[in-house]
Structure formats: structure tokens, C-alpha cells
C-alpha positions as CSV (number, residue, x, y, z in Angstrom):
1,M,15.8,2.8,1.2
2,S,12.3,3.1,0.1
3,N,9.9,0.1,-0.1
4,D,7.5,2.0,-2.4
5,I,6.2,-0.7,-5.0
6,L,4.4,1.1,-8.2
7,T,2.0,-0.9,-10.7
8,I,2.4,-0.9,-14.9
9,R,0.5,2.6,-15.2
10,E,2.3,4.1,-12.2
11,V,6.0,4.0,-13.0
12,A,4.7,4.7,-16.8
13,E,3.3,7.4,-15.6
14,Y,6.9,8.1,-13.8
15,L,8.9,7.7,-16.4
16,K,6.2,9.7,-19.4
17,I,6.4,6.8,-21.0
18,N,3.6,4.7,-22.5
19,E,2.2,1.9,-20.1
20,K,3.0,-0.4,-23.6
21,T,6.4,0.7,-23.4
22,A,7.1,0.2,-20.1
23,Y,5.2,-3.6,-20.6
24,R,7.6,-4.1,-23.3
25,L,10.8,-2.7,-21.2
26,A,10.0,-4.7,-18.5
27,A,9.2,-8.1,-20.1
28,E,12.8,-7.6,-22.3
29,G,14.4,-7.0,-18.8
30,K,15.1,-3.3,-19.6
31,L,13.1,-2.3,-16.6
32,P,13.8,-4.3,-12.8
33,G,10.7,-5.5,-11.8
34,F,8.8,-8.8,-10.8
35,K,5.5,-10.2,-11.3
36,V,2.9,-10.7,-8.7
37,G,0.1,-12.7,-10.0
38,G,0.9,-12.2,-13.4
39,A,0.9,-8.2,-12.8
40,W,4.2,-6.5,-12.9
41,R,5.6,-4.9,-10.0
42,F,8.5,-2.3,-9.7
43,R,10.9,-1.0,-6.6
44,K,10.8,2.8,-6.4
45,D,14.2,2.8,-5.7
46,E,15.6,0.4,-8.6
47,I,13.8,2.7,-11.2
48,E,15.6,5.6,-9.4
49,R,18.5,4.2,-9.7
50,L,17.8,3.2,-13.3
51,T,17.0,6.9,-14.3
52,K,20.3,7.9,-12.6
53,G,22.5,5.3,-14.2
54,Q,21.2,6.8,-17.4
55,N,22.0,10.1,-16.8
56,T,25.7,8.8,-15.8
57,R,26.4,6.5,-19.2
58,D,24.9,9.2,-21.4
59,E,27.7,11.6,-19.9
60,S,30.2,9.8,-20.3
61,A,29.4,8.8,-23.9
62,G,29.7,12.2,-24.5
63,D,33.3,12.5,-23.0
64,A,34.6,9.8,-25.5
């Protein structure tokens, strides 16, 4: 299990999205993260799991 922690900037770069979008998704609970002193932090393994789950859902939706 990876213990890598990403900042909002790093998670935005990793997902190839704008930082404002990452903030919004985190605030809406759509990105699994936590706050440390008011700053968002994300576990890389949770972000990877989220993206893998998204691929699985997209593929299964096409089968319906």
C-alpha cells in the first residue's frame, strides 16, 4: 500500500484537471481527500482506485 500524499496541485496534475476543478470535486466529496490545517491532501492510492473504478463503471455502462 502506497503512503504517497498529494497536494491539490499534484492531484490536479495527476488527473489532468484544473486546480479549481480539483478543489470543487474535493469539496463535493467526489475526490477522496482530507484537510490538514485547511489545505487539502489526497492519498495517491485512493485516487488511483477512484480512476480504476471509473473505468470499470464506464465499461459496464456500455454493456447495458
